[in-house]
Kinemage of the C-alpha trace (Angstrom):
@kinemage 1
@onewidth
@group {chain A} dominant
@subgroup {mainchain}
@vectorlist {calphas} color= white
{ca unk a 1} P 0.000 0.000 0.000
{ca unk a 2} L 1.032 3.576 -0.673
{ca unk a 3} L 0.451 5.171 2.739
{ca unk a 4} L 1.515 8.404 4.371
{ca unk a 5} L 1.190 8.973 8.087
{ca unk a 6} L 1.324 11.737 10.668
{ca unk a 7} L 1.685 11.102 14.400
{ca unk a 8} L 0.839 13.656 17.085
{ca unk a 9} L 1.472 13.161 20.805
{ca unk a 10} L -1.573 13.978 22.912
{ca unk a 11} L -2.162 14.042 26.661
{ca unk a 12} L -2.042 11.053 29.027
{ca unk a 13} L 0.507 9.107 26.969
{ca unk a 14} L -1.693 8.748 23.890
{ca unk a 15} L -1.119 9.479 20.208
{ca unk a 16} L -3.224 10.576 17.275
{ca unk a 17} L -2.347 8.768 14.056
{ca unk a 18} L -3.625 10.173 10.780
{ca unk a 19} L -3.084 7.932 7.747
{ca unk a 20} L -3.756 8.568 4.086
{ca unk a 21} L -4.122 5.708 1.605
{ca unk a 22} L -3.700 6.531 -2.098
{ca unk a 23} L -6.829 6.480 -4.262
{ca unk a 24} L -5.240 3.775 -6.426
{ca unk a 25} L -4.993 1.452 -3.413
{ca unk a 26} L -8.509 2.388 -2.346
{ca unk a 27} L -9.881 1.567 -5.789
{ca unk a 28} L -7.908 -1.675 -5.910
{ca unk a 29} L -9.192 -2.732 -2.470
{ca unk a 30} L -12.725 -1.891 -3.485
{ca unk a 31} L -12.506 -3.944 -6.665
{ca unk a 32} L -10.988 -6.886 -4.781
{ca unk a 33} L -13.764 -6.745 -2.172
{ca unk a 34} L -16.468 -6.465 -4.802
{ca unk a 35} L -14.969 -9.397 -6.722
{ca unk a 36} L -15.047 -11.628 -3.636
{ca unk a 37} L -18.661 -10.764 -2.990
{ca unk a 38} L -19.603 -11.328 -6.637
{ca unk a 39} L -18.154 -14.842 -6.521
{ca unk a 40} L -20.073 -15.842 -3.412
{ca unk a 41} L -23.367 -13.956 -3.457
{ca unk a 42} L -26.631 -15.524 -4.626
{ca unk a 43} L -29.548 -13.497 -5.976
{ca unk a 44} L -32.757 -15.112 -7.351
{ca unk a 45} L -32.632 -15.330 -11.156
{ca unk a 46} L -28.831 -15.533 -11.319
{ca unk a 47} L -26.393 -18.378 -10.965
{ca unk a 48} L -23.892 -18.136 -8.093
{ca unk a 49} L -20.872 -16.091 -9.198
{ca unk a 50} L -22.670 -14.641 -12.245
{ca unk a 51} L -24.480 -11.689 -10.664
{ca unk a 52} L -23.556 -8.451 -12.509
{ca unk a 53} L -21.291 -6.229 -10.430
{ca unk a 54} L -23.414 -3.123 -11.071
{ca unk a 55} L -26.482 -4.915 -9.677
{ca unk a 56} L -24.578 -5.917 -6.550
{ca unk a 57} L -23.344 -2.347 -6.106
{ca unk a 58} L -26.868 -1.008 -6.499
{ca unk a 59} L -28.326 -3.468 -3.992
{ca unk a 60} L -25.477 -3.674 -1.463
{ca unk a 61} L -23.334 -0.636 -2.254
{ca unk a 62} L -23.179 0.910 1.218
{ca unk a 63} L -22.543 -2.423 2.956
{ca unk a 64} L -19.738 -3.191 0.505
{ca unk a 65} L -18.161 0.192 1.108
{ca unk a 66} L -18.264 -0.276 4.863
{ca unk a 67} L -16.663 -3.704 4.606
{ca unk a 68} L -13.958 -2.428 2.247
{ca unk a 69} L -13.349 0.576 4.497
{ca unk a 70} L -12.845 -1.675 7.491
{ca unk a 71} L -10.375 -3.833 5.550
{ca unk a 72} L -8.448 -0.797 4.277
{ca unk a 73} L -8.139 0.623 7.801
{ca unk a 74} L -7.038 -2.737 9.245
{ca unk a 75} L -4.497 -3.362 6.506
{ca unk a 76} L -3.119 0.182 6.672
{ca unk a 77} L -2.774 0.072 10.473
{ca unk a 78} L -1.034 -3.302 10.380
{ca unk a 79} L 1.442 -2.047 7.814
{ca unk a 80} L 2.112 1.219 9.669
{ca unk a 81} L 2.461 -0.289 13.143
{ca unk a 82} L 4.888 -2.981 12.002
{ca unk a 83} L 7.338 -0.347 10.799
{ca unk a 84} L 10.678 -0.064 12.602
{ca unk a 85} L 10.093 3.661 13.136
{ca unk a 86} L 6.949 2.910 15.191
{ca unk a 87} L 8.734 1.208 18.083
{ca unk a 88} L 7.751 3.937 20.567
{ca unk a 89} L 4.328 4.556 19.051
{ca unk a 90} L 2.733 1.117 19.036
{ca unk a 91} L -0.557 0.708 20.923
{ca unk a 92} L -0.644 -1.014 24.268
{ca unk a 93} L -2.034 -4.564 24.037
{ca unk a 94} L -5.176 -3.544 25.924
{ca unk a 95} L -5.632 -0.239 24.025
{ca unk a 96} L -6.712 -0.910 20.461
{ca unk a 97} L -6.758 2.084 18.079
{ca unk a 98} L -10.182 3.714 17.847
{ca unk a 99} L -11.486 5.924 15.074
{ca unk a 100} L -11.611 9.543 16.095
{ca unk a 101} L -15.211 10.563 16.403
{ca unk a 102} L -16.210 6.878 16.562
{ca unk a 103} L -17.594 6.886 13.013
{ca unk a 104} L -16.349 5.838 9.595
{ca unk a 105} L -14.744 8.619 7.537
{ca unk a 106} L -16.058 9.595 4.107
{ca unk a 107} L -15.449 7.039 1.355
{ca unk a 108} L -14.866 8.328 -2.183
{ca unk a 109} L -13.218 6.178 -4.873
{ca unk a 110} L -12.039 9.273 -6.685
{ca unk a 111} L -9.964 10.540 -3.755
{ca unk a 112} L -7.212 9.455 -1.403
{ca unk a 113} L -8.697 7.936 1.756
{ca unk a 114} L -7.765 9.564 5.075
{ca unk a 115} L -8.638 8.319 8.543
{ca unk a 116} L -7.535 9.201 12.071
{ca unk a 117} L -7.242 6.912 15.082
{ca unk a 118} L -6.164 7.545 18.648
{ca unk a 119} L -4.668 5.043 21.060
{ca unk a 120} L -2.580 4.767 24.211
{ca unk a 121} L 1.154 4.066 24.083
{ca unk a 122} L 3.692 3.129 26.721
{ca unk a 123} L 4.775 6.240 28.662
{ca unk a 124} L 7.992 7.918 27.603
{ca unk a 125} L 9.948 8.163 30.841
{ca unk a 126} L 13.343 9.606 31.697
{ca unk a 127} L 14.672 9.208 35.230
{ca unk a 128} L 17.455 11.738 35.575
{ca unk a 129} L 16.613 13.884 38.577
{ca unk a 130} L 18.062 12.445 41.790
{ca unk a 131} L 18.768 15.837 43.372
{ca unk a 132} L 17.587 16.564 46.881
{ca unk a 133} L 16.464 13.027 47.646
{ca unk a 134} L 16.865 12.070 51.297
{ca unk a 135} L 15.781 8.742 52.723
{ca unk a 136} L 15.221 8.577 56.454
{ca unk a 137} L 15.683 5.125 57.945
{ca unk a 138} L 13.624 4.449 61.103
{ca unk a 139} L 15.780 3.401 64.065
{ca unk a 140} L 14.359 0.174 65.448
{ca unk a 141} L 15.562 -2.072 68.257
{ca unk a 142} L 13.905 -5.314 69.277
{ca unk a 143} L 13.378 -5.124 73.031
{ca unk a 144} L 12.754 -7.779 75.683
{ca unk a 145} L 9.182 -6.495 75.799
{ca unk a 146} L 8.741 -7.255 72.090
{ca unk a 147} L 9.932 -10.810 72.700
{ca unk a 148} L 7.582 -11.143 75.682
{ca unk a 149} L 4.623 -9.988 73.582
{ca unk a 150} L 5.386 -12.570 70.927
{ca unk a 151} L 5.693 -15.314 73.560
{ca unk a 152} L 2.346 -14.242 75.037
{ca unk a 153} L 0.780 -14.514 71.592
{ca unk a 154} L 2.200 -18.033 71.248
{ca unk a 155} L 0.794 -18.959 74.648
{ca unk a 156} L -2.561 -17.542 73.607
{ca unk a 157} L -2.596 -19.505 70.340
{ca unk a 158} L -1.805 -22.712 72.225
{ca unk a 159} L -4.346 -22.183 74.996
{ca unk a 160} L -7.518 -24.240 75.433
{ca unk a 161} L -11.003 -22.908 76.147
{ca unk a 162} L -12.749 -24.352 79.226
{ca unk a 163} L -16.148 -23.781 80.819
{ca unk a 164} L -15.904 -21.710 83.963
{ca unk a 165} L -17.060 -23.396 87.173
{ca unk a 166} L -20.766 -22.987 87.915
{ca unk a 167} L -21.371 -20.021 90.165
{ca unk a 168} L -18.102 -18.250 89.298
{ca unk a 169} L -18.734 -14.665 88.148
{ca unk a 170} L -17.634 -13.019 84.910
{ca unk a 171} L -14.149 -11.490 85.095
{ca unk a 172} L -12.086 -9.550 82.629
{ca unk a 173} L -10.428 -11.854 80.149
{ca unk a 174} L -13.323 -14.336 80.230
{ca unk a 175} L -15.035 -15.337 76.992
{ca unk a 176} L -18.762 -14.812 77.437
{ca unk a 177} L -21.841 -15.573 75.389
{ca unk a 178} L -24.742 -13.190 75.883
{ca unk a 179} L -28.237 -12.442 74.640
{ca unk a 180} L -29.083 -8.755 74.605
{ca unk a 181} L -31.683 -6.238 73.481
{ca unk a 182} L -32.436 -2.564 73.899
{ca unk a 183} L -35.359 -1.525 76.086
{ca unk a 184} L -37.634 1.471 75.588
{ca unk a 185} L -38.820 3.871 78.300
{ca unk a 186} L -41.465 1.314 79.344
{ca unk a 187} L -38.876 -1.486 79.595
{ca unk a 188} L -40.320 -3.153 76.494
{ca unk a 189} L -37.903 -4.863 74.112
{ca unk a 190} L -37.092 -2.921 70.934
{ca unk a 191} L -37.578 -5.798 68.511
{ca unk a 192} L -34.919 -4.972 65.904
{ca unk a 193} L -32.257 -4.719 68.620
{ca unk a 194} L -32.441 -8.344 69.784
{ca unk a 195} L -29.340 -10.491 69.421
{ca unk a 196} L -28.709 -13.998 70.732
{ca unk a 197} L -25.515 -15.969 71.135
{ca unk a 198} L -23.122 -13.018 70.865
{ca unk a 199} L -19.583 -14.034 71.912
{ca unk a 200} L -16.754 -11.716 72.944
{ca unk a 201} L -13.822 -11.426 75.347
{ca unk a 202} L -14.579 -9.222 78.348
{ca unk a 203} L -12.293 -6.204 78.378
{ca unk a 204} L -11.769 -6.164 74.597
{ca unk a 205} L -14.522 -3.613 73.981
{ca unk a 206} L -15.573 -5.669 70.978
{ca unk a 207} L -19.305 -5.365 71.559
{ca unk a 208} L -21.780 -2.797 70.265
{ca unk a 209} L -22.728 -1.169 73.586
{ca unk a 210} L -19.265 -1.372 75.244
{ca unk a 211} L -20.665 -3.033 78.339
{ca unk a 212} L -17.536 -4.930 79.415
{ca unk a 213} L -17.353 -3.320 82.871
{ca unk a 214} L -21.103 -3.637 83.448
{ca unk a 215} L -21.205 -7.428 83.021
{ca unk a 216} L -18.171 -8.117 85.220
{ca unk a 217} L -19.511 -9.974 88.278
{ca unk a 218} L -22.559 -11.453 86.518
{ca unk a 219} L -23.086 -15.209 86.666
{ca unk a 220} L -24.258 -17.724 84.104
{ca unk a 221} L -28.027 -17.462 83.338
{ca unk a 222} L -28.216 -14.118 85.163
{ca unk a 223} L -30.157 -11.274 83.479
{ca unk a 224} L -29.331 -7.653 84.140
{ca unk a 225} L -30.771 -4.327 82.983
{ca unk a 226} L -27.973 -1.865 82.214
{ca unk a 227} L -28.470 1.869 81.738
{ca unk a 228} L -25.500 3.552 80.130
{ca unk a 229} L -24.912 7.157 79.057
{ca unk a 230} L -22.478 7.682 76.216
{ca unk a 231} L -20.113 10.586 75.718
{ca unk a 232} L -21.028 13.160 73.078
{ca unk a 233} L -17.656 12.480 71.443
{ca unk a 234} L -18.185 8.717 71.203
{ca unk a 235} L -16.931 7.599 67.755
{ca unk a 236} L -20.143 5.587 67.248
{ca unk a 237} L -22.689 8.138 66.032
{ca unk a 238} L -25.536 5.800 67.041
{ca unk a 239} L -24.368 6.058 70.671
{ca unk a 240} L -22.805 9.543 70.917
{ca unk a 241} L -24.593 11.668 73.529
{ca unk a 242} L -27.349 9.097 74.042
{ca unk a 243} L -28.530 7.033 76.997
{ca unk a 244} L -29.273 3.374 76.297
{ca unk a 245} L -31.068 0.799 78.403
{ca unk a 246} L -29.907 -2.726 77.596
{ca unk a 247} L -31.135 -6.081 78.871
{ca unk a 248} L -28.309 -8.626 79.041
{ca unk a 249} L -28.420 -12.337 79.822
{ca unk a 250} L -25.176 -14.281 80.268
{ca unk a 251} L -25.644 -17.742 78.751
{ca unk a 252} L -22.066 -19.060 78.943
{ca unk a 253} L -18.752 -18.160 80.592
{ca unk a 254} L -15.491 -19.662 79.440
{ca unk a 255} L -11.868 -19.129 80.389
{ca unk a 256} L -8.613 -19.627 78.546
{ca unk a 257} L -6.321 -22.248 80.000
{ca unk a 258} L -3.000 -20.663 79.084
{ca unk a 259} L -0.060 -23.094 79.066
{ca unk a 260} L 3.057 -22.210 81.054
{ca unk a 261} L 6.068 -20.811 79.250
{ca unk a 262} L 8.345 -23.845 79.365
{ca unk a 263} L 10.107 -26.496 77.306
{ca unk a 264} L 6.850 -28.437 76.833
{ca unk a 265} L 5.220 -25.441 75.162
{ca unk a 266} L 8.242 -25.034 72.874
{ca unk a 267} L 7.978 -28.678 71.832
{ca unk a 268} L 4.216 -28.264 71.205
{ca unk a 269} L 4.902 -25.317 68.894
{ca unk a 270} L 7.305 -27.340 66.729
{ca unk a 271} L 9.279 -30.537 66.915
{ca unk a 272} L 12.397 -28.601 65.895
{ca unk a 273} L 12.447 -26.954 69.349
{ca unk a 274} L 13.778 -28.982 72.274
{ca unk a 275} L 13.859 -26.196 74.857
{ca unk a 276} L 12.219 -22.838 75.538
{ca unk a 277} L 15.540 -21.168 74.710
{ca unk a 278} L 15.415 -22.780 71.252
{ca unk a 279} L 12.011 -21.191 70.711
{ca unk a 280} L 13.135 -17.795 72.006
{ca unk a 281} L 16.221 -17.756 69.808
{ca unk a 282} L 14.194 -18.643 66.731
{ca unk a 283} L 11.636 -15.932 67.514
{ca unk a 284} L 14.453 -13.380 67.799
{ca unk a 285} L 15.815 -14.518 64.440
{ca unk a 286} L 12.366 -14.228 62.823
{ca unk a 287} L 11.844 -10.770 64.326
{ca unk a 288} L 15.229 -9.583 63.046
{ca unk a 289} L 14.388 -10.903 59.584
{ca unk a 290} L 10.990 -9.191 59.647
{ca unk a 291} L 12.586 -5.935 60.760
{ca unk a 292} L 15.231 -6.056 58.032
{ca unk a 293} L 12.650 -6.766 55.343
{ca unk a 294} L 10.296 -4.036 56.510
{ca unk a 295} L 13.065 -1.437 56.695
{ca unk a 296} L 14.211 -2.384 53.194
{ca unk a 297} L 10.630 -2.064 51.957
{ca unk a 298} L 10.176 1.378 53.551
{ca unk a 299} L 13.550 2.534 52.239
{ca unk a 300} L 12.832 1.542 48.622
{ca unk a 301} L 9.312 2.907 48.912
{ca unk a 302} L 10.596 6.291 50.054
{ca unk a 303} L 13.099 6.427 47.188
{ca unk a 304} L 10.500 5.523 44.568
{ca unk a 305} L 7.949 8.018 45.894
{ca unk a 306} L 10.539 10.792 45.565
{ca unk a 307} L 11.645 9.643 42.107
{ca unk a 308} L 8.031 9.639 40.918
{ca unk a 309} L 7.586 13.162 42.277
{ca unk a 310} L 10.826 14.513 40.753
{ca unk a 311} L 10.453 12.781 37.375
{ca unk a 312} L 6.766 13.267 36.476
{ca unk a 313} L 5.082 11.494 33.564
{ca unk a 314} L 1.539 10.673 32.532
{ca unk a 315} L -0.014 7.232 32.588
{ca unk a 316} L -2.392 6.162 29.815
{ca unk a 317} L -5.948 5.675 31.041
{ca unk a 318} L -6.138 2.164 29.579
{ca unk a 319} L -3.060 1.071 31.562
{ca unk a 320} L -4.580 2.291 34.829
{ca unk a 321} L -7.906 0.617 34.035
{ca unk a 322} L -6.239 -2.682 33.110
{ca unk a 323} L -4.313 -2.672 36.396
{ca unk a 324} L -7.425 -1.833 38.420
{ca unk a 325} L -9.416 -4.562 36.668
{ca unk a 326} L -6.655 -7.086 37.397
{ca unk a 327} L -6.648 -6.124 41.071
{ca unk a 328} L -10.444 -6.240 41.199
{ca unk a 329} L -10.471 -9.762 39.751
{ca unk a 330} L -7.846 -10.804 42.290
{ca unk a 331} L -9.963 -9.382 45.111
{ca unk a 332} L -12.982 -11.314 43.821
{ca unk a 333} L -10.920 -14.517 43.990
{ca unk a 334} L -9.943 -13.710 47.575
{ca unk a 335} L -13.616 -13.192 48.449
{ca unk a 336} L -14.458 -16.403 46.543
{ca unk a 337} L -16.967 -14.684 44.284
{ca unk a 338} L -17.219 -13.217 40.786
{ca unk a 339} L -16.081 -9.665 39.928
{ca unk a 340} L -19.695 -8.776 39.061
{ca unk a 341} L -21.081 -10.112 42.334
{ca unk a 342} L -18.347 -8.381 44.324
{ca unk a 343} L -19.263 -5.048 42.744
{ca unk a 344} L -22.914 -5.552 43.706
{ca unk a 345} L -21.865 -6.309 47.288
{ca unk a 346} L -19.661 -3.198 47.436
{ca unk a 347} L -22.303 -0.886 45.984
{ca unk a 348} L -24.933 -2.199 48.409
{ca unk a 349} L -22.619 -1.330 51.317
{ca unk a 350} L -22.379 2.294 50.180
{ca unk a 351} L -18.802 2.071 48.850
{ca unk a 352} L -17.565 2.473 45.302
{ca unk a 353} L -15.441 0.034 43.321
{ca unk a 354} L -12.656 2.632 43.019
{ca unk a 355} L -12.576 3.282 46.786
{ca unk a 356} L -12.479 -0.437 47.540
{ca unk a 357} L -9.604 -1.086 45.122
{ca unk a 358} L -7.603 1.767 46.648
{ca unk a 359} L -8.351 0.602 50.194
{ca unk a 360} L -7.200 -2.954 49.477
{ca unk a 361} L -4.377 -2.426 47.014
{ca unk a 362} L -3.183 1.164 47.436
{ca unk a 363} L -2.810 3.982 44.941
{ca unk a 364} L -2.837 2.291 41.517
{ca unk a 365} L -1.202 5.157 39.621
{ca unk a 366} L 1.580 5.612 42.160
{ca unk a 367} L 2.344 1.882 42.179
{ca unk a 368} L 2.310 1.678 38.378
{ca unk a 369} L 4.678 4.635 38.061
{ca unk a 370} L 7.030 3.078 40.600
{ca unk a 371} L 7.002 -0.200 38.690
{ca unk a 372} L 7.731 1.553 35.393
{ca unk a 373} L 10.633 3.483 36.910
{ca unk a 374} L 12.159 0.297 38.356
{ca unk a 375} L 11.848 -1.561 35.033
{ca unk a 376} L 13.349 1.393 33.151
{ca unk a 377} L 16.326 1.683 35.498
{ca unk a 378} L 16.943 -2.069 35.426
{ca unk a 379} L 17.113 -1.911 31.641
{ca unk a 380} L 19.095 1.331 31.356
{ca unk a 381} L 21.684 0.204 33.900
{ca unk a 382} L 21.845 -3.293 32.457
{ca unk a 383} L 21.390 -4.947 35.862
{ca unk a 384} L 22.008 -8.691 35.706
{ca unk a 385} L 22.498 -11.561 38.147
{ca unk a 386} L 25.276 -14.160 38.118
{ca unk a 387} L 24.863 -17.829 39.170
{ca unk a 388} L 27.094 -17.067 42.179
{ca unk a 389} L 24.733 -14.305 43.285
{ca unk a 390} L 21.771 -16.668 43.010
{ca unk a 391} L 23.642 -19.186 45.215
{ca unk a 392} L 24.278 -16.399 47.739
{ca unk a 393} L 20.552 -15.633 47.758
{ca unk a 394} L 19.778 -19.295 48.457
{ca unk a 395} L 22.069 -19.200 51.485
{ca unk a 396} L 20.590 -15.918 52.682
{ca unk a 397} L 17.058 -17.352 52.506
{ca unk a 398} L 18.153 -20.493 54.367
{ca unk a 399} L 19.707 -18.370 57.145
{ca unk a 400} L 16.663 -16.096 57.420
{ca unk a 401} L 14.129 -18.914 57.528
{ca unk a 402} L 16.157 -21.325 59.637
{ca unk a 403} L 16.010 -24.115 57.058
{ca unk a 404} L 18.630 -26.063 55.118
{ca unk a 405} L 20.170 -24.950 51.852
{ca unk a 406} L 18.819 -28.090 50.168
{ca unk a 407} L 15.283 -27.196 51.238
{ca unk a 408} L 15.651 -23.751 49.691
{ca unk a 409} L 17.032 -25.128 46.433
{ca unk a 410} L 14.222 -27.670 46.218
{ca unk a 411} L 11.688 -24.819 46.373
{ca unk a 412} L 13.466 -22.981 43.559
{ca unk a 413} L 13.572 -26.040 41.303
{ca unk a 414} L 10.322 -24.590 39.951
{ca unk a 415} L 11.422 -22.269 37.078
{ca unk a 416} L 8.774 -19.686 37.986
{ca unk a 417} L 9.971 -19.457 41.565
{ca unk a 418} L 13.566 -19.096 40.397
{ca unk a 419} L 12.527 -16.362 37.960
{ca unk a 420} L 10.909 -14.423 40.825
{ca unk a 421} L 14.085 -14.840 42.875
{ca unk a 422} L 16.273 -13.552 40.029
{ca unk a 423} L 13.966 -10.553 39.527
{ca unk a 424} L 14.058 -9.752 43.248
{ca unk a 425} L 17.854 -10.034 43.266
{ca unk a 426} L 18.124 -7.662 40.320
{ca unk a 427} L 15.989 -5.125 42.154
{ca unk a 428} L 18.117 -5.449 45.288
{ca unk a 429} L 21.234 -4.716 43.202
{ca unk a 430} L 19.535 -1.747 41.557
{ca unk a 431} L 18.520 -0.186 44.868
{ca unk a 432} L 21.990 -0.667 46.303
{ca unk a 433} L 23.318 1.332 43.339
{ca unk a 434} L 20.674 4.030 43.731
{ca unk a 435} L 21.257 4.456 47.472
{ca unk a 436} L 24.816 5.553 46.642
{ca unk a 437} L 23.387 8.451 44.623
{ca unk a 438} L 21.047 9.836 47.302
{ca unk a 439} L 21.346 10.865 50.935
{ca unk a 440} L 20.589 8.267 53.621
{ca unk a 441} L 19.840 9.741 57.055
{ca unk a 442} L 18.806 8.364 60.426
{ca unk a 443} L 15.087 8.632 61.024
{ca unk a 444} L 13.066 8.675 64.233
{ca unk a 445} L 13.203 5.882 66.777
{ca unk a 446} L 10.303 3.498 66.176
{ca unk a 447} L 9.080 0.636 68.334
{ca unk a 448} L 9.254 -2.767 66.678
{ca unk a 449} L 5.449 -3.242 66.749
{ca unk a 450} L 4.831 0.265 65.359
{ca unk a 451} L 7.171 -0.394 62.456
{ca unk a 452} L 4.579 -2.685 60.903
{ca unk a 453} L 1.815 -0.118 61.264
{ca unk a 454} L 3.508 2.128 58.696
{ca unk a 455} L 1.519 2.793 55.573
{ca unk a 456} L 2.470 0.713 52.535
């Protein structure tokens, strides 16, 4: 085909492509299309393949033109986009070219044929500005208290739940089952407020009316009327500044039988532990590993956020939508439902799909830009990984997880797992290079538990 083209960059990483096909090619395509139709069409009174072309044009002229137009546009686009000079101006796989104005252009066999399409392309990104970037590393120490909290959690997970002795009153820390309902001014039950078999731990505050203190001292099968006035600043708007009268019946009281912190508990947790000290040492190792990983995550996150800010670029709308759709489908799988059903559930709860995606997966645009910058820098700096570096990663993983080197290698026998490991190693090497080009400063002291409350 004899084609000329003109490409114009437009906003949000999109282009406008205007193509002109010579009238000779248009006429040739039209004749070819008409010939194909003539060979296959059947009209009463004529044998197949012997219908006069002028009759076909008269009867099906507009349909033929539309079909030929579509073929001309497809053929012209394929030829243009395969050109070596179009490397940076090819459409994204999920952003097919669309006719500007969403309608077919004028078709005239006596003229060159011109059409215009728009489509999204991969963003053109240059990461050159590293000036003024400072990364503050939180200062974190793992204290004896942190270890104690983790041991308490292990005790809690290994505890058993027992019925409390008959006649023993409710105490904080007990697990109670209650029936409750609100009462009106005449002590009549407000029907919609009734609830039976509600279970919670006394002292946790995990009940609607926050009546932990009021049920302390009650006994099994005892019923009590509680009148409670709530502060005007209560975060629950249904309670704030109101006085509620609640009827409560305790139907069951249970206690946790927490095992002592000893060698037997350590052995119950895992057969690899022989003593309590074995367990403690392994917990310390796991906490150190968690701390190191979290600090590395926060450090790279801070760098990428600043690089995105200092090296701005636009994302194509189709790329953002494709990423959001992928995350939405993943969320639906986690909820064990379909994407359509999940959207209905979200809308019925008063939320929007966009808000839910952001709440569960973070800022899509920011994460996409970070990913693009990392991929660009990996390519531009030609970051690669040697077999020796992969072996070093195997050993590092074995040390962090407290397992053997053979166990690690067995896991990475799967080519996909090894590919992920290589990609992660490349990124580690990239960030180590980048940290040499920016300022690293000591940040605030942060408690170990608070470190994991940081925003992702």
